[in-house]
MARMI-404736 format. One record per residue: x negated, y negated, z of N, C-alpha, C, O in turn; residue in three letters. Coordinates in pm, whole numbers, plus 50000, padded with zeros to 5 digits. Example, Ala and Ser with C-alpha at 12.3 -4.5 7.8 and 13.67 -1.06 7.14 Angstrom:
<nodes>
486815056950780487705045050780486805033050780485765033250846ALA
487155022550708486335010650714487104999750787486594988650804SER
</nodes>
This chain:
<nodes>
205094814430287205014821030156203814819530102203444808530060MET
202744834330092201694833730049201164825729926201754827429820ALA
200154817429930199584808129788198434818129706197394822029759ILE
198774820729593197824822429485196914815029407197504805129363GLN
195454815629362195214807729293195694805429164195954816229110ALA
195904796729100196464796228937195494798028870194394793228898GLN
195794806928746194564808028622194234801028568194874790628576PRO
193134801128483192584788028440193814784128311194494793628274PRO
194014773328260195124769828175194914776828024195804779827945GLN
193304778828004193164783627884193454798427868193564803227755ALA
193614807328003194194816127991195394820428000195764832127985ASP
196174809228032197814812228019198074812527866198544822027804VAL
197564796627802197484794527688197094807027595197914809627507GLU
196264812927601195564826827520196714835827514197114840727409ARG
197234838027628198264849627683199614846527609200274856427578LEU
200234831227568201054827727543201394828527375202424829627308ASN
200184827627351199444829327201199544843027135199854847127023ALA
199184848327248199304865927231200404872927229200544883027160GLU
201444867127320202914869227310203274867327148203644876627076LEU
203064850227094204014854126978203294858726874203744858526759GLU
202064863526906201674873226791202264884426790202824888526689ARG
202204893026931202854905526901204154905426926204724916226932THR
204614898026938206464895026968207074891026888208284892826882GLU
206204882526779207024873126651207094861726711206874860026831GLY
207454852026617207774839826649209324838626671210004848626649ALA
210074824626721211334826626736211874825726607211734818126512PRO
212614837026634213884836426470214584824826478214354815326553GLY
215744826326373216424813126320217504817126424218474809526418ALA
217614826826519218694830026638218324824126761219224819126829ALA
217084823626804216614819026894215954803626863215564798626757GLY
216004798726996215084785827019213924783727054213294794327052GLY
213174773227094211904776427124211484787827202212234792927286PRO
210104792927172209874807127251209804800827411209654788927441ARG
209954812327504210014807127651208684809227693208214818927634GLN
207914803927771206324805127826206254816927924207194823527970LYS
205134818027944205064824828029204564817628190203824807728179SER
204864821328307204644814928428204204821128515204354833228502ILE
203464816328646202544822128735203924828328853205094825028871THR
202984838728916203614846929024204344835629123205524837029155ILE
203644825929162203884813529228205164804929203205954801129289GLY
205224802329055206174795528996207464806729002208614802629014THR
207214818328994208444831029005208834828929135210054827929149VAL
208184828029229208504828929382209144816029401210064816829482CYS
208994806529363209604790229375210874792629325211844792429401LYS
211014795329181212214799029139213514804129206214604798629222ALA
212974818629248213834826629321214294825229467215164831229530LEU
213174812629512213524811029698214744806829702215164807829817ALA
215524802429630216924793829689217814808129722218464809429826GLN
217734817629625218794828429631218104840329697218844849929718GLU
216724841729736216184849829779215174844329884214004845129848PHE
215394838730012214574831130080213584839730130212514834130150PRO
213634854730162212404862030205211554866430064210764875830069ASP
211734860029960211044867229869209574861729887209454850729941ILE
208294869429838207274864529854206204869929755206414880729700SER
205084863129730204014871929625203794886429648203794893129544ILE
203564893629775203244906829830204524912629792204404923529736SER
205654908629807206864918329766207104918629618207614928129558LYS
206684907629567206594911829406205354917929340205264920229219ILE
204494920129424203254928829396203814945929428203714956029358ARG
204424944229562204984957429567205634964629466205294975929433TYR
206774957129406207534958329307206814963029207207024973929153LEU
206014955929179204754958129046204364973029072204724982629004GLU
203374973529208203034986929222204135001429202203905013129172ASP
205214995029229206195006829243206775010229061207565019229030GLN
206245002328984206275002228868207674999128805208185002128696LYS
208034993228895209444982228849209314971228752210094966728668LEU
208004967828791207694954028716206294954428638205384959528704LEU
205944950028510204994949028432204614938428369204454938928247THR
204434929528425203964915028399202394913328324201324918128364PRO
202614905628216201554906528105200244900328230200634894528331ARG
199084902228211197974896628281196934889728179197004893028060ARG
195904879528225195194869928188193984879328164193824890428215THR
193104872428069191674879328046190964879928229190214888628274PRO
191404870128288190584868028409191594875828542191374875528664GLY
192774882928463193544894628604194634887928668195264893028761GLY
194914874828613196394869628675197354872228624197464873028502TYR
198184873928698199934879628647200494867728567200114856128586ARG
201474871628470201754860728415203414864928390203414876628351LEU
204484860928397205724865528420206544858028292206564845728295TYR
207184864328187207954856728102209554856428149209924863628241THR
210414848328085211424848728172212614863628166213604864028240GLN
212364871328097212784885328084212404890228211213304895028279GLY
211004889828265210394897628392211214892028492211714898328586ASP
211384874528458212344872128613213444874228609214114871928710VAL
214014879328495215504885028516215484896728565216494900628624ALA
214294905828554214554916428562214414919628720214924928328791ARG
213324906528752213204907628891214224906128992214314912829095LEU
215254894028942216244893128985217414904229011217864907929120ARG
217674907528908218524921228930217974930128995218814937429046THR
216684933729023216174941329117216464936229289216904943129381ILE
216124924329290216324919929436217764918929491218144920329607LEU
218634915729356220454917229412220584931929443221094934929551ARG
220154942629354220424956129358220034961829510220674970229572MET
218854955329552218424956929700219384951129799220034957429883GLN
219374936729774220294930429880222014936329896222544940729998ARG
222634934729757223714936829745224284950729784225294952729853ASP
223244962129715223894974229722223014982429822223444993529853GLU
221754977829878221254987029942220664997229893220275006629962PHE
220534996629762219735008829669218735007729688218184996829704LEU
217945022729694216515026129707215355024329576215695028029464PRO
214545020829591213805015229487213855030329390213515026929276LEU
214075041529391214265053729305215315051129237215165051729115ARG
216435048029280217705045929214217795033129120218465033329017VAL
217095022029162216825014829116216115013728980216465007528880ILE
215075021129004214265025328858215205033628786214955033028666ARG
216145040828811216785049528729217765039228682217775038928559GLN
218505031628729219435020728681218685012128564219115011328449GLU
217735006928603216884998328510216805008728364217285004828257LEU
216265019628376216275029028284217365030528182217455031828060ALA
218025030028268219645033228195220085020828096220885023428005THR
219645009128108219584995728055220224989228137220824980328076GLY
220534988828293220864978128348220224965428358218994964728366ARG
221124953228357219864941728346220804930128358221944933428391ALA
220624919228342221364905328349221314904328496220444907828576GLY
222864896628520222744888328643223894892228715224274884628805ASP
224784907028682225784914528805224994925228810224484933528735GLY
225094920928969224444931429061225644936429178225354943629273ALA
226844931729156227674939529242228544948429270228624954229162GLY
229324954029345229734967129328230514961629157230914951429101MET
230334977929130231004980228995232144974429003232474975629121ALA
233154967428934234544968928905235214982028874234484990128817PRO
236194985128894237104996528828237034998128679236654988628610PRO
237245005428645237685004528473239345003228479240125005628570ALA
239544998528350240734994428316241525005928303241315016028236PRO
242675002428390243545013028401243405025728477244295034028493GLY
242405026328515241625038628605241475037128734240525029728763LYS
242115041928828241925039828980241295053729040241395064028974ARG
240795053629136240105066629204241365076129281242525073329252GLY
241165084429354241585095429464242865085929523242595076529598ARG
244185088529487245375082329554245325064229575245675057829674GLU
244775059329446244915046829416243635038929488243725027229525GLY
242595045929499241445040629578240445035029469240275041029363MET
239765022629502239145014429404237745026829383237225032529479ARG
237375028929249235955037429244234755027829275234165021629186PRO
234505027129379233375020629437232075026929381232075039129369TRP
230915019529344229815025129285229155028629426229195021729528ARG
228575040029410227575048129521226215045229489225745046829376THR
225485040229606224175037029601223265051829594222245052629525SER
223675060629657223145073929636223755085829619224605087429707MET
223695093829551224415107329555224065114829656222905116129696SER
225225121129710224975133829865224715143629798224245152729866VAL
224835145929681224385162729618223245163029652222585153129686ARG
222755177029646221555179329641220655174729586220945173029467GLU
219425170929615218085159529592217435168229435217905179329407ALA
216715164029375215755172729312215115183729338215035193929270THR
214455179929487213725192629544212285189629552211445196929605GLY
212035175829483210555170229497210285168629604211035160829663ALA
209335173829673208625169929783207585160229764207435156629647LEU
206695154429864205815144529902204855146630013205245148730128TYR
203745146229982202955148430106202855136030196203455125830160SER
202155136030309201905126830369201305113030294201735101430289LEU
200055120130238199165105930151200075102230067200085089930056GLU
200855107730001201365103229874202965096229910203715091929822ASP
203235096230037204275087430090203845077630171204725071730235VAL
202565073730188201575064130243201145057130126201045045130149LEU
200865060330008200485053129912201345043929841201185032629794GLU
202685054929850203785045729742204375036929825204795026729771GLU
204525038129956205295029430016204625021830132205385017130216THR
203385020230146202435010730203202415010930344202125001230413SER
202775023630393203455027230513202315032030597201445038730541ALA
202205029230740200905035230829201305044830855202525046530854GLU
200305056230893200655068530954201155068431077202075075531117ALA
200455058731152201305055231280202525055231289203055060631386LYS
203195050131202204745046531161205255053831157206185055631235LEU
204865064031042205665081131029205845085231129206935087831181VAL
204535086731180204565095931343205425089331436205555095531542ARG
206135077231426206855071631532208335077431477209225082431546GLU
208315075431348209635081731309209955095431307211125099231311LEU
208755104831301209035116431329209445120531476210315129031495GLU
208795114131579209065113431724210535107531745211285112431829GLU
210875097131669212195097831708213835100531628214945095231630TYR
213185111831565214195117231471214615109431369215695112831321GLY
214015098631316214145095131201214235099731068215125099530983VAL
213025104131073212575116430954212005125631015211435123831123VAL
212085138430945211625153730992210425159430923209365162730977LYS
210815160130761209725166130693209795180430726210425186030816GLY
208945185630624208775200030616207685207330615206915205830520GLU
207375216430717205695216830673205855232030597206675241030607LEU
204805230230527204455244430415203015242530426202405232030407ARG
202375258330471201125256630472200035247530562198905243930528GLY
200625245530667200055235530764200005219830706199295211030755GLY
200885218030590200795204430544202415199030559203325207230545VAL
202665186730584203865180930616204525172430483204255160530464ARG
205335179530405205845172730323207185165130337207825168330437TYR
207785155130252208915147430314209965146830135209445148630024PHE
210975144830153211875149730004211995130430001211455121630067ASP
212805130429908213225116429809213395109229892212785098629907GLU
214555115429986215375103430033214535099330186214605087630225THR
213895107730251212955105330338211865096430323211375087730396GLU
211565101230195209995091030113210805075730144210275067430219ARG
211975073530084212645059430033212895052930212212575041730252GLU
213535063630293213355058830422212345052430509212555043430591ILE
211125058730478210055053830528209525040830437209005030830486ILE
209705042630325209455028030280210285014830312209845003430295GLY
211735018730366212425006530402211785005630540211324994530563ALA
211665013130623211155007730767209695002230766209174994530847VAL
209075008930639207704999530644207654984030628206934975830685ALA
208904981830509209204968330508209454960330641208874949730663GLU
210554967130749210964961030849209964962730975210054957931088LEU
209004971130920207684966531021206914955231018206384949931115ALA
206824951030880206474938230878206984923830945206504912530938ARG
208194929131013209014921231086208854923631240209434916931325TYR
207924935031268207704939231433208624947831435208534953431544GLY
209784953931355210454965731393209814978531393209034981231301VAL
210074987731499209384998631506210265014731511211485016231504GLY
209375023631524210485037131481211425035731628212625037731611GLY
211105033331732212065031031856213335021331842214425022431898ARG
212885011831756214015001131707215095010031643216225008631692ASN
214965018831545216155026431518216775032831525217425037731433LEU
216825036331688217565046931692219055041131658219915049231623ARG
219435025031668220775022031679221135022931499222305021131465VAL
220455024631430220585029331297221195043431281222365046531258PHE
219915052431302220475066631342221645071531398222305080631348ARG
221965064431525223045069231579224295061731510225395066031545SER
224285054331445225595044931354225445055731234226325064131220SER
224575055531168224495068031061225225080531089226145084931019ALA
224715086431204225425098631259226915099031281227685108331255ASP
227205086131339228745087431355229485084131267230665087231277ARG
228935075831137229835075731040229635088830944230505092030864GLU
228465095730958228805109530881229615119430926229925129030855ALA
230035117631048230925125231144232315122531084232975130531017THR
232705108731122233895105331072234255108030922235375111730888LEU
233215105730835233515111930707233865124330663234595127830570LEU
233075132130761233095144630732234415150130785234885159630723GLN
235075145530889236525147830953237305145530835238015155030803GLN
237355135330761238305130330725238325143030552239335147730500ILE
237275144430519237565149730419237005166230442236725172330340LEU
236855172130554236305188930575237645195830529237285203230438ALA
238505196630540239145206730468238935208630317238845219830266PRO
238855194830233238365196230076236975201030071236725209929991ALA
236145196930137234755200230130234425216530168233445221530114LEU
235125223830248235005234430278236135245330184236155257630199ARG
236785239530113237535243929978236875257529903235715256429861SER
237445267929888236775278029760236785272429644235915275929563ARG
237735262629609238415261729468237125249429394237095237929436ASN
236375253429308235155243729273235775230729223235085220629236PRO
236935229729168237465215329143237785209229283237205198729310GLN
238555214029366238635205729454237675202429532237755191629591ARG
236375212229554235405209629617234725195129563234445185229630ARG
234555197329420233795184729325234425172729361233805162129374LYS
235805174229379236615159229390236245155329547235925143829578GLU
236315164029624235875160829766234825152629776234965141329822ALA
233525157929729232285154029726232105137729626231145130129624VAL
233155137029569233015123129446233615114829557233115104029588GLU
234935120829631235155111529718234375104929840234375092929868ALA
233745114629905232805115229999231695099129961231385089130027LEU
231445103329841230495092229791231215080329764230585069729764GLU
232165080229746233105067229728233655062629865234155051329867ASN
233645068729966233705062230105232665060130190232715053030290LEU
231225069330129230145061230169229885049130101229225041330169ALA
230205044729983230145036429943230765021429961230415010129928ALA
231845026930028232915016130119232415013730219232445001930256VAL
231845022330291231415020930414230155013130436230015005630532ALA
229375014830355228085006230322228294993130288227454984530312THR
229564990130222229784974330172230254967530315229854957130368HIS
231084975330351231844971430465230644967130580230774956830645LEU
229874972930591228614972930694228124958330675227894949330756LYS
228034959430514227064947330479227934934230513227404924730570HIS
229244934330476229984921530487230164919330644230034907930689LEU
230464930530732230244925930894229034920930949228964914331053LEU
227864924930860226574923530923226264908530883225984900230970LEU
226354904430714226594890630703227444879630770227064867930757VAL
228614882430845229634879230911228904874831025228874862731050ARG
228334882631094227674881131229226684872031209226794861631274ASP
225434873631113224284869131098224604852031084223984842531129LEU
225874852630998226014831830969226374825231109226284813131131ARG
226914837031223227414829331302225674827731392225474820631491LYS
224874834331339223754831531410222884816631365222394808431443ILE
222874816231228222354801831165223174792031196222724781031163VAL
224464791631258224964779031234224484769731312224864758031300ARG
</nodes>
């Protein structure tokens, strides 16, 4: 785990005093005000649940505008308990639901917080198509927003290297779209590059991702075969229901893969 120099105690006390002035003193319903802690302390607090947590990962999430810790006059980050709870929620959504950062950002914007980060349970008295549990989908299969990002934008936002993106193109993991001599990537491909950039920290390269792509291709083909007639229907309502079912099946398949992977990895660490 990376080590960060601790901010001067005077800076910590000064920022905590500022928090009390700007956010108000504890009310009648509250106990003592929760003080700010350093990024190193945050890592230690979350290390048991998230063994791969690191200062660089927390900083990356901050760069992605998912966290906004206060800063001391000397530039050191200080986190409140609310920041830590938000970070825990983000990490759980990544680990348990495989949500890309764009979707996590949307979830947080709509008010999702706290400790619950698993698949959403079905609403009381409500079941999916043919009694299927309405699993939470990690990403819509409907048409994306249409936003495109240049290679420079993608590299800046994901901290990936241009060489890695070229590898992903070479092995067909991402394709991009050439416009006016400039290659652009859509939101999904941007998130793919970001995920691979994280794997690259452990030595995983584009050539190693064939297994992921082959698996995804086979699963997509299987789900297409299951719902092909409804997806081709000219009835708008039936087609809409088919797309919803496709998203539901994709979520179930993703969760199943996660469970199978966890089971096999537990055998390795025994």
